[in-house]
C-alpha positions in Angstrom: 15.1 174.7 29.2 16.9 172.9 31.6 19.2 173.9 34.3 22.2 173.4 32.9 21.9 175.6 29.4 19.9 178.2 31.6 23.4 178.4 34.3 26.1 178.4 31.2 24.4 181.3 29.6 23.9 183.1 32.9 27.5 182.2 33.7 29.4 183.5 30.5 26.8 186.7 30.7 28.2 187.2 34.6 31.7 186.8 33.1 31.6 189.0 30.5 29.7 191.5 33.1 32.4 191.4 36.3 35.3 192.8 33.6 32.9 195.5 32.6 31.5 196.3 36.0 35.2 196.0 37.8 36.4 199.4 37.1 33.4 201.1 38.4 34.0 203.7 41.3 37.4 202.4 41.9 40.0 204.9 43.2 44.2 204.3 42.3 46.3 205.2 44.9 47.6 207.9 43.0 43.7 209.4 42.9 43.9 208.9 47.0 47.3 210.4 47.5 48.6 207.3 49.9 50.9 205.3 47.6 51.9 202.4 49.3 55.8 201.3 48.8 56.5 198.5 46.8 53.0 198.9 44.3 52.4 200.7 41.4 50.3 204.1 41.6 47.8 202.9 39.4 47.0 200.0 42.1 43.2 199.8 43.2 43.2 202.2 47.1 40.5 200.1 48.5 39.3 196.8 46.5 35.5 196.4 47.3 34.9 192.9 46.0 31.5 192.3 47.4 29.8 195.7 45.7 31.3 194.2 42.5 30.0 191.1 42.9 26.7 192.4 44.1 26.5 194.8 41.3 27.7 192.0 38.8 25.2 189.7 39.7 22.4 192.4 39.7 23.4 193.7 36.3 24.0 190.4 34.5 20.7 189.2 36.1 18.8 191.9 34.4 20.8 191.0 30.7 20.0 187.3 31.3 16.2 187.9 32.0 16.1 190.1 29.1 18.0 187.6 26.6 15.0 185.0 28.3 12.2 187.5 27.4 13.4 187.8 23.7 14.1 184.7 23.2 10.6 182.5 24.9 8.5 185.1 24.0 9.6 186.5 20.3 11.8 183.1 19.2 14.7 184.9 18.6 18.0 183.3 19.7 21.4 182.5 18.2 20.0 179.8 16.0 18.0 182.9 14.2 20.9 184.4 13.0 22.8 184.2 9.7 25.2 181.6 9.3 28.7 183.2 8.7 30.9 180.5 8.6 30.5 178.2 5.3 29.5 174.3 5.0 31.8 172.0 3.9 31.0 169.1 2.2 
């Protein structure tokens, strides 16, 4: 497999994983008891974006590794799934 499909699949997995990892460990300003004037109480108190990006990269690498192993060793890919959309002739 060439670099472009590998990168495309990993990129999609990374973005989906980002939105799953983003709320992990987030403490709101209400939780901390220190709401800044002009902000909503549910806003993050401290946003640790570096930690989120590293965790997202690690989790998505594991997910991609599982996908790559399944598609390489067992021959299961997206083409193996049944076609849902009918063919129009």
